[in-house]
mmCIF file as Biopython writes it, N, C-alpha, C and O atoms, coordinates in Angstrom:
data_model
#
loop_
_atom_site.group_PDB
_atom_site.id
_atom_site.type_symbol
_atom_site.label_atom_id
_atom_site.label_alt_id
_atom_site.label_comp_id
_atom_site.label_asym_id
_atom_site.label_entity_id
_atom_site.label_seq_id
_atom_site.pdbx_PDB_ins_code
_atom_site.Cartn_x
_atom_site.Cartn_y
_atom_site.Cartn_z
_atom_site.occupancy
_atom_site.B_iso_or_equiv
_atom_site.auth_seq_id
_atom_site.auth_asym_id
_atom_site.pdbx_PDB_model_num
ATOM 1   N N  . MET A ? 1  ? 43.831 32.102 -48.786 1.0 0.0 1  A 1 
ATOM 2   C CA . MET A ? 1  ? 44.935 31.907 -47.842 1.0 0.0 1  A 1 
ATOM 3   C C  . MET A ? 1  ? 44.437 32.255 -46.416 1.0 0.0 1  A 1 
ATOM 4   O O  . MET A ? 1  ? 43.823 33.303 -46.215 1.0 0.0 1  A 1 
ATOM 5   N N  . PRO A ? 2  ? 44.697 31.397 -45.459 1.0 0.0 2  A 1 
ATOM 6   C CA . PRO A ? 2  ? 44.278 31.703 -44.113 1.0 0.0 2  A 1 
ATOM 7   C C  . PRO A ? 2  ? 45.022 32.843 -43.508 1.0 0.0 2  A 1 
ATOM 8   O O  . PRO A ? 2  ? 46.202 33.053 -43.789 1.0 0.0 2  A 1 
ATOM 9   N N  . ARG A ? 3  ? 44.334 33.586 -42.671 1.0 0.0 3  A 1 
ATOM 10  C CA . ARG A ? 3  ? 45.005 34.727 -41.977 1.0 0.0 3  A 1 
ATOM 11  C C  . ARG A ? 3  ? 45.836 34.227 -40.845 1.0 0.0 3  A 1 
ATOM 12  O O  . ARG A ? 3  ? 45.520 33.229 -40.198 1.0 0.0 3  A 1 
ATOM 13  N N  . LYS A ? 4  ? 46.931 34.953 -40.612 1.0 0.0 4  A 1 
ATOM 14  C CA . LYS A ? 4  ? 47.788 34.613 -39.485 1.0 0.0 4  A 1 
ATOM 15  C C  . LYS A ? 4  ? 47.299 35.416 -38.273 1.0 0.0 4  A 1 
ATOM 16  O O  . LYS A ? 4  ? 46.939 36.587 -38.396 1.0 0.0 4  A 1 
ATOM 17  N N  . SER A ? 5  ? 47.293 34.782 -37.128 1.0 0.0 5  A 1 
ATOM 18  C CA . SER A ? 5  ? 46.899 35.461 -35.902 1.0 0.0 5  A 1 
ATOM 19  C C  . SER A ? 5  ? 47.972 36.408 -35.485 1.0 0.0 5  A 1 
ATOM 20  O O  . SER A ? 5  ? 49.158 36.132 -35.665 1.0 0.0 5  A 1 
ATOM 21  N N  . THR A ? 6  ? 47.568 37.550 -34.916 1.0 0.0 6  A 1 
ATOM 22  C CA . THR A ? 6  ? 48.510 38.522 -34.399 1.0 0.0 6  A 1 
ATOM 23  C C  . THR A ? 6  ? 48.908 38.180 -32.986 1.0 0.0 6  A 1 
ATOM 24  O O  . THR A ? 6  ? 49.857 38.753 -32.452 1.0 0.0 6  A 1 
ATOM 25  N N  . HIS A ? 7  ? 48.182 37.233 -32.358 1.0 0.0 7  A 1 
ATOM 26  C CA . HIS A ? 7  ? 48.505 36.798 -31.009 1.0 0.0 7  A 1 
ATOM 27  C C  . HIS A ? 7  ? 49.046 35.410 -31.021 1.0 0.0 7  A 1 
ATOM 28  O O  . HIS A ? 7  ? 48.570 34.556 -31.769 1.0 0.0 7  A 1 
ATOM 29  N N  . SER A ? 8  ? 50.053 35.165 -30.186 1.0 0.0 8  A 1 
ATOM 30  C CA . SER A ? 8  ? 50.587 33.822 -30.124 1.0 0.0 8  A 1 
ATOM 31  C C  . SER A ? 8  ? 49.764 32.969 -29.215 1.0 0.0 8  A 1 
ATOM 32  O O  . SER A ? 8  ? 49.651 33.242 -28.020 1.0 0.0 8  A 1 
ATOM 33  N N  . THR A ? 9  ? 49.173 31.912 -29.784 1.0 0.0 9  A 1 
ATOM 34  C CA . THR A ? 9  ? 48.308 31.067 -28.969 1.0 0.0 9  A 1 
ATOM 35  C C  . THR A ? 9  ? 49.088 30.251 -27.964 1.0 0.0 9  A 1 
ATOM 36  O O  . THR A ? 9  ? 48.584 29.974 -26.876 1.0 0.0 9  A 1 
ATOM 37  N N  . SER A ? 10 ? 50.316 29.854 -28.301 1.0 0.0 10 A 1 
ATOM 38  C CA . SER A ? 10 ? 51.092 29.113 -27.350 1.0 0.0 10 A 1 
ATOM 39  C C  . SER A ? 10 ? 51.417 29.982 -26.122 1.0 0.0 10 A 1 
ATOM 40  O O  . SER A ? 10 ? 51.465 29.474 -25.002 1.0 0.0 10 A 1 
ATOM 41  N N  . THR A ? 11 ? 51.636 31.262 -26.327 1.0 0.0 11 A 1 
ATOM 42  C CA . THR A ? 11 ? 51.885 32.200 -25.199 1.0 0.0 11 A 1 
ATOM 43  C C  . THR A ? 11 ? 50.643 32.279 -24.377 1.0 0.0 11 A 1 
ATOM 44  O O  . THR A ? 11 ? 50.714 32.218 -23.150 1.0 0.0 11 A 1 
ATOM 45  N N  . ASP A ? 12 ? 49.488 32.415 -25.013 1.0 0.0 12 A 1 
ATOM 46  C CA . ASP A ? 12 ? 48.230 32.503 -24.263 1.0 0.0 12 A 1 
ATOM 47  C C  . ASP A ? 12 ? 47.998 31.213 -23.426 1.0 0.0 12 A 1 
ATOM 48  O O  . ASP A ? 12 ? 47.549 31.261 -22.281 1.0 0.0 12 A 1 
ATOM 49  N N  . HIS A ? 13 ? 48.323 30.077 -24.050 1.0 0.0 13 A 1 
ATOM 50  C CA . HIS A ? 13 ? 48.108 28.798 -23.331 1.0 0.0 13 A 1 
ATOM 51  C C  . HIS A ? 13 ? 49.167 28.615 -22.238 1.0 0.0 13 A 1 
ATOM 52  O O  . HIS A ? 13 ? 48.886 27.996 -21.211 1.0 0.0 13 A 1 
ATOM 53  N N  . SER A ? 14 ? 50.391 29.148 -22.445 1.0 0.0 14 A 1 
ATOM 54  C CA . SER A ? 14 ? 51.341 29.042 -21.375 1.0 0.0 14 A 1 
ATOM 55  C C  . SER A ? 14 ? 50.940 29.858 -20.166 1.0 0.0 14 A 1 
ATOM 56  O O  . SER A ? 14 ? 51.189 29.446 -19.033 1.0 0.0 14 A 1 
ATOM 57  N N  . CYS A ? 15 ? 50.319 31.016 -20.384 1.0 0.0 15 A 1 
ATOM 58  C CA . CYS A ? 15 ? 49.799 31.792 -19.254 1.0 0.0 15 A 1 
ATOM 59  C C  . CYS A ? 15 ? 48.726 31.019 -18.532 1.0 0.0 15 A 1 
ATOM 60  O O  . CYS A ? 15 ? 48.686 30.997 -17.302 1.0 0.0 15 A 1 
ATOM 61  N N  . LEU A ? 16 ? 47.854 30.383 -19.292 1.0 0.0 16 A 1 
ATOM 62  C CA . LEU A ? 16 ? 46.778 29.565 -18.683 1.0 0.0 16 A 1 
ATOM 63  C C  . LEU A ? 16 ? 47.360 28.400 -17.886 1.0 0.0 16 A 1 
ATOM 64  O O  . LEU A ? 16 ? 46.871 28.058 -16.810 1.0 0.0 16 A 1 
ATOM 65  N N  . CYS A ? 17 ? 48.404 27.803 -18.431 1.0 0.0 17 A 1 
ATOM 66  C CA . CYS A ? 17 ? 49.036 26.676 -17.773 1.0 0.0 17 A 1 
ATOM 67  C C  . CYS A ? 17 ? 49.631 27.126 -16.433 1.0 0.0 17 A 1 
ATOM 68  O O  . CYS A ? 17 ? 49.475 26.439 -15.423 1.0 0.0 17 A 1 
ATOM 69  N N  . LEU A ? 18 ? 50.297 28.252 -16.423 1.0 0.0 18 A 1 
ATOM 70  C CA . LEU A ? 18 ? 50.902 28.797 -15.195 1.0 0.0 18 A 1 
ATOM 71  C C  . LEU A ? 18 ? 49.829 29.137 -14.188 1.0 0.0 18 A 1 
ATOM 72  O O  . LEU A ? 18 ? 49.993 28.864 -12.999 1.0 0.0 18 A 1 
ATOM 73  N N  . GLN A ? 19 ? 48.740 29.722 -14.631 1.0 0.0 19 A 1 
ATOM 74  C CA . GLN A ? 19 ? 47.614 30.053 -13.714 1.0 0.0 19 A 1 
ATOM 75  C C  . GLN A ? 19 ? 47.037 28.763 -13.117 1.0 0.0 19 A 1 
ATOM 76  O O  . GLN A ? 19 ? 46.724 28.698 -11.928 1.0 0.0 19 A 1 
ATOM 77  N N  . SER A ? 20 ? 46.906 27.754 -13.958 1.0 0.0 20 A 1 
ATOM 78  C CA . SER A ? 20 ? 46.346 26.492 -13.461 1.0 0.0 20 A 1 
ATOM 79  C C  . SER A ? 20 ? 47.284 25.864 -12.398 1.0 0.0 20 A 1 
ATOM 80  O O  . SER A ? 20 ? 46.818 25.370 -11.371 1.0 0.0 20 A 1 
ATOM 81  N N  . LEU A ? 21 ? 48.604 25.893 -12.658 1.0 0.0 21 A 1 
ATOM 82  C CA . LEU A ? 21 ? 49.528 25.360 -11.670 1.0 0.0 21 A 1 
ATOM 83  C C  . LEU A ? 21 ? 49.490 26.157 -10.346 1.0 0.0 21 A 1 
ATOM 84  O O  . LEU A ? 21 ? 49.574 25.579 -9.262  1.0 0.0 21 A 1 
ATOM 85  N N  . ARG A ? 22 ? 49.365 27.454 -10.453 1.0 0.0 22 A 1 
ATOM 86  C CA . ARG A ? 22 ? 49.276 28.302 -9.245  1.0 0.0 22 A 1 
ATOM 87  C C  . ARG A ? 22 ? 48.013 27.897 -8.420  1.0 0.0 22 A 1 
ATOM 88  O O  . ARG A ? 22 ? 48.059 27.821 -7.192  1.0 0.0 22 A 1 
ATOM 89  N N  . ARG A ? 23 ? 46.915 27.648 -9.124  1.0 0.0 23 A 1 
ATOM 90  C CA . ARG A ? 23 ? 45.683 27.276 -8.433  1.0 0.0 23 A 1 
ATOM 91  C C  . ARG A ? 23 ? 45.808 25.880 -7.799  1.0 0.0 23 A 1 
ATOM 92  O O  . ARG A ? 23 ? 45.128 25.609 -6.809  1.0 0.0 23 A 1 
ATOM 93  N N  . CYS A ? 24 ? 46.652 24.988 -8.338  1.0 0.0 24 A 1 
ATOM 94  C CA . CYS A ? 24 ? 46.832 23.667 -7.807  1.0 0.0 24 A 1 
ATOM 95  C C  . CYS A ? 24 ? 47.896 23.649 -6.727  1.0 0.0 24 A 1 
ATOM 96  O O  . CYS A ? 24 ? 48.272 22.560 -6.294  1.0 0.0 24 A 1 
ATOM 97  N N  . GLY A ? 25 ? 48.396 24.756 -6.274  1.0 0.0 25 A 1 
ATOM 98  C CA . GLY A ? 25 ? 49.410 24.759 -5.238  1.0 0.0 25 A 1 
ATOM 99  C C  . GLY A ? 25 ? 50.828 24.708 -5.792  1.0 0.0 25 A 1 
ATOM 100 O O  . GLY A ? 25 ? 51.776 24.467 -5.044  1.0 0.0 25 A 1 
ATOM 101 N N  . GLY A ? 26 ? 50.986 24.934 -7.114  1.0 0.0 26 A 1 
ATOM 102 C CA . GLY A ? 26 ? 52.325 24.937 -7.655  1.0 0.0 26 A 1 
ATOM 103 C C  . GLY A ? 26 ? 52.806 23.644 -8.295  1.0 0.0 26 A 1 
ATOM 104 O O  . GLY A ? 26 ? 53.903 23.605 -8.852  1.0 0.0 26 A 1 
ATOM 105 N N  . SER A ? 27 ? 51.989 22.564 -8.224  1.0 0.0 27 A 1 
ATOM 106 C CA . SER A ? 27 ? 52.427 21.299 -8.771  1.0 0.0 27 A 1 
ATOM 107 C C  . SER A ? 27 ? 51.162 20.489 -9.184  1.0 0.0 27 A 1 
ATOM 108 O O  . SER A ? 27 ? 50.097 20.617 -8.579  1.0 0.0 27 A 1 
ATOM 109 N N  . ALA A ? 28 ? 51.325 19.666 -10.221 1.0 0.0 28 A 1 
ATOM 110 C CA . ALA A ? 28 ? 50.223 18.834 -10.676 1.0 0.0 28 A 1 
ATOM 111 C C  . ALA A ? 28 ? 50.803 17.650 -11.452 1.0 0.0 28 A 1 
ATOM 112 O O  . ALA A ? 28 ? 51.881 17.758 -12.036 1.0 0.0 28 A 1 
ATOM 113 N N  . ARG A ? 29 ? 50.090 16.522 -11.459 1.0 0.0 29 A 1 
ATOM 114 C CA . ARG A ? 29 ? 50.508 15.388 -12.254 1.0 0.0 29 A 1 
ATOM 115 C C  . ARG A ? 29 ? 50.529 15.793 -13.695 1.0 0.0 29 A 1 
ATOM 116 O O  . ARG A ? 29 ? 49.592 16.429 -14.176 1.0 0.0 29 A 1 
ATOM 117 N N  . LEU A ? 30 ? 51.605 15.429 -14.414 1.0 0.0 30 A 1 
ATOM 118 C CA . LEU A ? 30 ? 51.731 15.750 -15.794 1.0 0.0 30 A 1 
ATOM 119 C C  . LEU A ? 30 ? 50.606 15.214 -16.643 1.0 0.0 30 A 1 
ATOM 120 O O  . LEU A ? 30 ? 50.177 15.864 -17.597 1.0 0.0 30 A 1 
ATOM 121 N N  . CYS A ? 31 ? 50.128 14.040 -16.308 1.0 0.0 31 A 1 
ATOM 122 C CA . CYS A ? 31 ? 49.067 13.378 -17.084 1.0 0.0 31 A 1 
ATOM 123 C C  . CYS A ? 31 ? 47.728 14.032 -16.834 1.0 0.0 31 A 1 
ATOM 124 O O  . CYS A ? 31 ? 46.807 13.811 -17.620 1.0 0.0 31 A 1 
ATOM 125 N N  . SER A ? 32 ? 47.559 14.824 -15.788 1.0 0.0 32 A 1 
ATOM 126 C CA . SER A ? 32 ? 46.284 15.386 -15.434 1.0 0.0 32 A 1 
ATOM 127 C C  . SER A ? 32 ? 46.041 16.774 -15.999 1.0 0.0 32 A 1 
ATOM 128 O O  . SER A ? 32 ? 44.931 17.298 -15.907 1.0 0.0 32 A 1 
ATOM 129 N N  . ILE A ? 33 ? 47.077 17.378 -16.587 1.0 0.0 33 A 1 
ATOM 130 C CA . ILE A ? 33 ? 46.877 18.721 -17.134 1.0 0.0 33 A 1 
ATOM 131 C C  . ILE A ? 33 ? 46.567 18.591 -18.618 1.0 0.0 33 A 1 
ATOM 132 O O  . ILE A ? 33 ? 47.014 17.643 -19.264 1.0 0.0 33 A 1 
ATOM 133 N N  . ASN A ? 34 ? 45.816 19.523 -19.158 1.0 0.0 34 A 1 
ATOM 134 C CA . ASN A ? 34 ? 45.375 19.455 -20.540 1.0 0.0 34 A 1 
ATOM 135 C C  . ASN A ? 34 ? 46.037 20.527 -21.413 1.0 0.0 34 A 1 
ATOM 136 O O  . ASN A ? 34 ? 45.362 21.320 -22.070 1.0 0.0 34 A 1 
ATOM 137 N N  . PHE A ? 35 ? 47.336 20.529 -21.402 1.0 0.0 35 A 1 
ATOM 138 C CA . PHE A ? 35 ? 48.052 21.496 -22.227 1.0 0.0 35 A 1 
ATOM 139 C C  . PHE A ? 35 ? 48.997 20.678 -23.149 1.0 0.0 35 A 1 
ATOM 140 O O  . PHE A ? 35 ? 49.449 19.584 -22.810 1.0 0.0 35 A 1 
ATOM 141 N N  . SER A ? 36 ? 49.262 21.265 -24.310 1.0 0.0 36 A 1 
ATOM 142 C CA . SER A ? 36 ? 50.085 20.516 -25.297 1.0 0.0 36 A 1 
ATOM 143 C C  . SER A ? 36 ? 51.514 20.433 -24.819 1.0 0.0 36 A 1 
ATOM 144 O O  . SER A ? 36 ? 51.960 21.203 -23.969 1.0 0.0 36 A 1 
ATOM 145 N N  . LEU A ? 37 ? 52.222 19.471 -25.394 1.0 0.0 37 A 1 
ATOM 146 C CA . LEU A ? 37 ? 53.630 19.284 -25.085 1.0 0.0 37 A 1 
ATOM 147 C C  . LEU A ? 37 ? 54.435 20.512 -25.517 1.0 0.0 37 A 1 
ATOM 148 O O  . LEU A ? 37 ? 55.436 20.859 -24.890 1.0 0.0 37 A 1 
ATOM 149 N N  . ASN A ? 38 ? 53.989 21.161 -26.589 1.0 0.0 38 A 1 
ATOM 150 C CA . ASN A ? 38 ? 54.714 22.380 -27.036 1.0 0.0 38 A 1 
ATOM 151 C C  . ASN A ? 38 ? 54.632 23.502 -25.977 1.0 0.0 38 A 1 
ATOM 152 O O  . ASN A ? 38 ? 55.612 24.214 -25.763 1.0 0.0 38 A 1 
ATOM 153 N N  . VAL A ? 39 ? 53.488 23.659 -25.327 1.0 0.0 39 A 1 
ATOM 154 C CA . VAL A ? 39 ? 53.340 24.660 -24.299 1.0 0.0 39 A 1 
ATOM 155 C C  . VAL A ? 39 ? 54.214 24.299 -23.114 1.0 0.0 39 A 1 
ATOM 156 O O  . VAL A ? 39 ? 54.910 25.152 -22.563 1.0 0.0 39 A 1 
ATOM 157 N N  . ILE A ? 40 ? 54.177 23.034 -22.722 1.0 0.0 40 A 1 
ATOM 158 C CA . ILE A ? 40 ? 54.966 22.595 -21.536 1.0 0.0 40 A 1 
ATOM 159 C C  . ILE A ? 40 ? 56.441 22.747 -21.839 1.0 0.0 40 A 1 
ATOM 160 O O  . ILE A ? 40 ? 57.199 23.236 -21.001 1.0 0.0 40 A 1 
ATOM 161 N N  . GLN A ? 41 ? 56.863 22.333 -23.033 1.0 0.0 41 A 1 
ATOM 162 C CA . GLN A ? 41 ? 58.281 22.465 -23.403 1.0 0.0 41 A 1 
ATOM 163 C C  . GLN A ? 41 ? 58.753 23.915 -23.437 1.0 0.0 41 A 1 
ATOM 164 O O  . GLN A ? 41 ? 59.879 24.213 -23.039 1.0 0.0 41 A 1 
ATOM 165 N N  . MET A ? 42 ? 57.887 24.824 -23.917 1.0 0.0 42 A 1 
ATOM 166 C CA . MET A ? 42 ? 58.200 26.218 -23.910 1.0 0.0 42 A 1 
ATOM 167 C C  . MET A ? 42 ? 58.415 26.753 -22.486 1.0 0.0 42 A 1 
ATOM 168 O O  . MET A ? 42 ? 59.333 27.537 -22.249 1.0 0.0 42 A 1 
ATOM 169 N N  . LEU A ? 43 ? 57.581 26.335 -21.557 1.0 0.0 43 A 1 
ATOM 170 C CA . LEU A ? 43 ? 57.706 26.759 -20.158 1.0 0.0 43 A 1 
ATOM 171 C C  . LEU A ? 43 ? 58.940 26.166 -19.522 1.0 0.0 43 A 1 
ATOM 172 O O  . LEU A ? 43 ? 59.565 26.829 -18.694 1.0 0.0 43 A 1 
ATOM 173 N N  . VAL A ? 44 ? 59.321 24.956 -19.865 1.0 0.0 44 A 1 
ATOM 174 C CA . VAL A ? 44 ? 60.534 24.321 -19.332 1.0 0.0 44 A 1 
ATOM 175 C C  . VAL A ? 44 ? 61.752 25.097 -19.905 1.0 0.0 44 A 1 
ATOM 176 O O  . VAL A ? 44 ? 62.686 25.412 -19.168 1.0 0.0 44 A 1 
ATOM 177 N N  . ASN A ? 45 ? 61.733 25.385 -21.159 1.0 0.0 45 A 1 
ATOM 178 C CA . ASN A ? 45 ? 62.858 26.115 -21.796 1.0 0.0 45 A 1 
ATOM 179 C C  . ASN A ? 45 ? 63.011 27.527 -21.179 1.0 0.0 45 A 1 
ATOM 180 O O  . ASN A ? 45 ? 64.123 28.039 -21.051 1.0 0.0 45 A 1 
ATOM 181 N N  . GLN A ? 46 ? 61.906 28.122 -20.814 1.0 0.0 46 A 1 
ATOM 182 C CA . GLN A ? 46 ? 61.972 29.473 -20.191 1.0 0.0 46 A 1 
ATOM 183 C C  . GLN A ? 46 ? 62.275 29.392 -18.689 1.0 0.0 46 A 1 
ATOM 184 O O  . GLN A ? 46 ? 62.360 30.414 -18.007 1.0 0.0 46 A 1 
ATOM 185 N N  . ARG A ? 47 ? 62.432 28.184 -18.195 1.0 0.0 47 A 1 
ATOM 186 C CA . ARG A ? 47 ? 62.723 27.917 -16.784 1.0 0.0 47 A 1 
ATOM 187 C C  . ARG A ? 47 ? 61.629 28.454 -15.848 1.0 0.0 47 A 1 
ATOM 188 O O  . ARG A ? 47 ? 61.916 28.959 -14.763 1.0 0.0 47 A 1 
ATOM 189 N N  . LYS A ? 48 ? 60.402 28.337 -16.280 1.0 0.0 48 A 1 
ATOM 190 C CA . LYS A ? 48 ? 59.294 28.758 -15.460 1.0 0.0 48 A 1 
ATOM 191 C C  . LYS A ? 48 ? 58.674 27.530 -14.681 1.0 0.0 48 A 1 
ATOM 192 O O  . LYS A ? 48 ? 58.066 27.670 -13.620 1.0 0.0 48 A 1 
ATOM 193 N N  . VAL A ? 49 ? 58.876 26.338 -15.291 1.0 0.0 49 A 1 
ATOM 194 C CA . VAL A ? 49 ? 58.429 25.096 -14.662 1.0 0.0 49 A 1 
ATOM 195 C C  . VAL A ? 49 ? 59.518 24.068 -14.805 1.0 0.0 49 A 1 
ATOM 196 O O  . VAL A ? 49 ? 60.429 24.205 -15.622 1.0 0.0 49 A 1 
ATOM 197 N N  . LYS A ? 50 ? 59.405 23.003 -13.971 1.0 0.0 50 A 1 
ATOM 198 C CA . LYS A ? 50 ? 60.307 21.856 -14.113 1.0 0.0 50 A 1 
ATOM 199 C C  . LYS A ? 50 ? 59.458 20.617 -14.030 1.0 0.0 50 A 1 
ATOM 200 O O  . LYS A ? 50 ? 58.364 20.624 -13.466 1.0 0.0 50 A 1 
ATOM 201 N N  . ILE A ? 51 ? 59.995 19.525 -14.616 1.0 0.0 51 A 1 
ATOM 202 C CA . ILE A ? 51 ? 59.356 18.233 -14.583 1.0 0.0 51 A 1 
ATOM 203 C C  . ILE A ? 51 ? 60.097 17.375 -13.562 1.0 0.0 51 A 1 
ATOM 204 O O  . ILE A ? 51 ? 61.326 17.316 -13.574 1.0 0.0 51 A 1 
ATOM 205 N N  . LYS A ? 52 ? 59.369 16.727 -12.699 1.0 0.0 52 A 1 
ATOM 206 C CA . LYS A ? 52 ? 59.994 15.939 -11.630 1.0 0.0 52 A 1 
ATOM 207 C C  . LYS A ? 52 ? 59.445 14.512 -11.677 1.0 0.0 52 A 1 
ATOM 208 O O  . LYS A ? 52 ? 58.231 14.317 -11.745 1.0 0.0 52 A 1 
ATOM 209 N N  . ASN A ? 53 ? 60.343 13.504 -11.641 1.0 0.0 53 A 1 
ATOM 210 C CA . ASN A ? 53 ? 59.910 12.125 -11.570 1.0 0.0 53 A 1 
ATOM 211 C C  . ASN A ? 53 ? 59.981 11.702 -10.113 1.0 0.0 53 A 1 
ATOM 212 O O  . ASN A ? 53 ? 61.055 11.622 -9.517  1.0 0.0 53 A 1 
ATOM 213 N N  . THR A ? 54 ? 58.808 11.434 -9.557  1.0 0.0 54 A 1 
ATOM 214 C CA . THR A ? 54 ? 58.753 11.049 -8.138  1.0 0.0 54 A 1 
ATOM 215 C C  . THR A ? 54 ? 58.849 9.579  -7.873  1.0 0.0 54 A 1 
ATOM 216 O O  . THR A ? 54 ? 58.881 9.141  -6.723  1.0 0.0 54 A 1 
ATOM 217 N N  . GLY A ? 55 ? 58.897 8.799  -8.962  1.0 0.0 55 A 1 
ATOM 218 C CA . GLY A ? 55 ? 58.887 7.351  -8.818  1.0 0.0 55 A 1 
ATOM 219 C C  . GLY A ? 55 ? 57.494 6.792  -8.927  1.0 0.0 55 A 1 
ATOM 220 O O  . GLY A ? 55 ? 57.326 5.617  -9.254  1.0 0.0 55 A 1 
ATOM 221 N N  . THR A ? 56 ? 56.489 7.600  -8.662  1.0 0.0 56 A 1 
ATOM 222 C CA . THR A ? 56 ? 55.088 7.155  -8.794  1.0 0.0 56 A 1 
ATOM 223 C C  . THR A ? 56 ? 54.455 7.939  -9.982  1.0 0.0 56 A 1 
ATOM 224 O O  . THR A ? 56 ? 53.264 7.785  -10.252 1.0 0.0 56 A 1 
ATOM 225 N N  . GLY A ? 57 ? 55.220 8.743  -10.659 1.0 0.0 57 A 1 
ATOM 226 C CA . GLY A ? 57 ? 54.676 9.501  -11.773 1.0 0.0 57 A 1 
ATOM 227 C C  . GLY A ? 57 ? 55.445 10.788 -11.984 1.0 0.0 57 A 1 
ATOM 228 O O  . GLY A ? 57 ? 56.269 11.186 -11.160 1.0 0.0 57 A 1 
ATOM 229 N N  . PHE A ? 58 ? 55.161 11.427 -13.097 1.0 0.0 58 A 1 
ATOM 230 C CA . PHE A ? 58 ? 55.818 12.682 -13.430 1.0 0.0 58 A 1 
ATOM 231 C C  . PHE A ? 58 ? 54.920 13.869 -12.970 1.0 0.0 58 A 1 
ATOM 232 O O  . PHE A ? 58 ? 53.706 13.852 -13.169 1.0 0.0 58 A 1 
ATOM 233 N N  . PHE A ? 59 ? 55.523 14.847 -12.380 1.0 0.0 59 A 1 
ATOM 234 C CA . PHE A ? 59 ? 54.858 16.042 -11.949 1.0 0.0 59 A 1 
ATOM 235 C C  . PHE A ? 59 ? 55.460 17.301 -12.611 1.0 0.0 59 A 1 
ATOM 236 O O  . PHE A ? 59 ? 56.660 17.374 -12.876 1.0 0.0 59 A 1 
ATOM 237 N N  . ILE A ? 60 ? 54.622 18.236 -12.852 1.0 0.0 60 A 1 
ATOM 238 C CA . ILE A ? 60 ? 55.096 19.534 -13.362 1.0 0.0 60 A 1 
ATOM 239 C C  . ILE A ? 60 ? 54.973 20.497 -12.192 1.0 0.0 60 A 1 
ATOM 240 O O  . ILE A ? 60 ? 53.940 20.581 -11.528 1.0 0.0 60 A 1 
ATOM 241 N N  . GLU A ? 61 ? 56.045 21.208 -11.968 1.0 0.0 61 A 1 
ATOM 242 C CA . GLU A ? 61 ? 56.092 22.119 -10.808 1.0 0.0 61 A 1 
ATOM 243 C C  . GLU A ? 61 ? 56.559 23.487 -11.235 1.0 0.0 61 A 1 
ATOM 244 O O  . GLU A ? 61 ? 57.366 23.624 -12.155 1.0 0.0 61 A 1 
ATOM 245 N N  . LEU A ? 62 ? 56.045 24.508 -10.559 1.0 0.0 62 A 1 
ATOM 246 C CA . LEU A ? 62 ? 56.540 25.868 -10.823 1.0 0.0 62 A 1 
ATOM 247 C C  . LEU A ? 62 ? 57.930 25.976 -10.255 1.0 0.0 62 A 1 
ATOM 248 O O  . LEU A ? 62 ? 58.219 25.454 -9.178  1.0 0.0 62 A 1 
ATOM 249 N N  . GLU A ? 63 ? 58.806 26.670 -10.999 1.0 0.0 63 A 1 
ATOM 250 C CA . GLU A ? 63 ? 60.169 26.951 -10.551 1.0 0.0 63 A 1 
ATOM 251 C C  . GLU A ? 63 ? 60.010 28.036 -9.453  1.0 0.0 63 A 1 
ATOM 252 O O  . GLU A ? 63 ? 59.203 28.956 -9.579  1.0 0.0 63 A 1 
ATOM 253 N N  . GLU A ? 64 ? 60.780 27.895 -8.418  1.0 0.0 64 A 1 
ATOM 254 C CA . GLU A ? 64 ? 60.754 28.903 -7.387  1.0 0.0 64 A 1 
ATOM 255 C C  . GLU A ? 64 ? 61.528 30.094 -7.833  1.0 0.0 64 A 1 
ATOM 256 O O  . GLU A ? 64 ? 62.692 29.985 -8.219  1.0 0.0 64 A 1 
ATOM 257 N N  . SER A ? 65 ? 60.882 31.253 -7.783  1.0 0.0 65 A 1 
ATOM 258 C CA . SER A ? 65 ? 61.579 32.484 -8.195  1.0 0.0 65 A 1 
ATOM 259 C C  . SER A ? 65 ? 62.484 32.875 -7.065  1.0 0.0 65 A 1 
ATOM 260 O O  . SER A ? 65 ? 62.096 32.915 -5.898  1.0 0.0 65 A 1 
ATOM 261 N N  . GLY A ? 66 ? 63.712 33.162 -7.453  1.0 0.0 66 A 1 
ATOM 262 C CA . GLY A ? 66 ? 64.661 33.418 -6.417  1.0 0.0 66 A 1 
ATOM 263 C C  . GLY A ? 66 ? 65.506 34.536 -6.756  1.0 0.0 66 A 1 
ATOM 264 O O  . GLY A ? 66 ? 66.387 34.902 -5.977  1.0 0.0 66 A 1 
#
């Protein structure tokens, strides 16, 4: 039986995704980032990022902390 990890990989990847967006200036084309839809959906659900349709494509943006 395979061992279960004590660390959540989706949490680890969500942190990497947030760091990547910060390095890109807070926004990036959705098709250009290499993170799974599960990670992106988790960040949207936590209201850390939002998806925006600009008419020329979809962008993922950091939510402004307020």
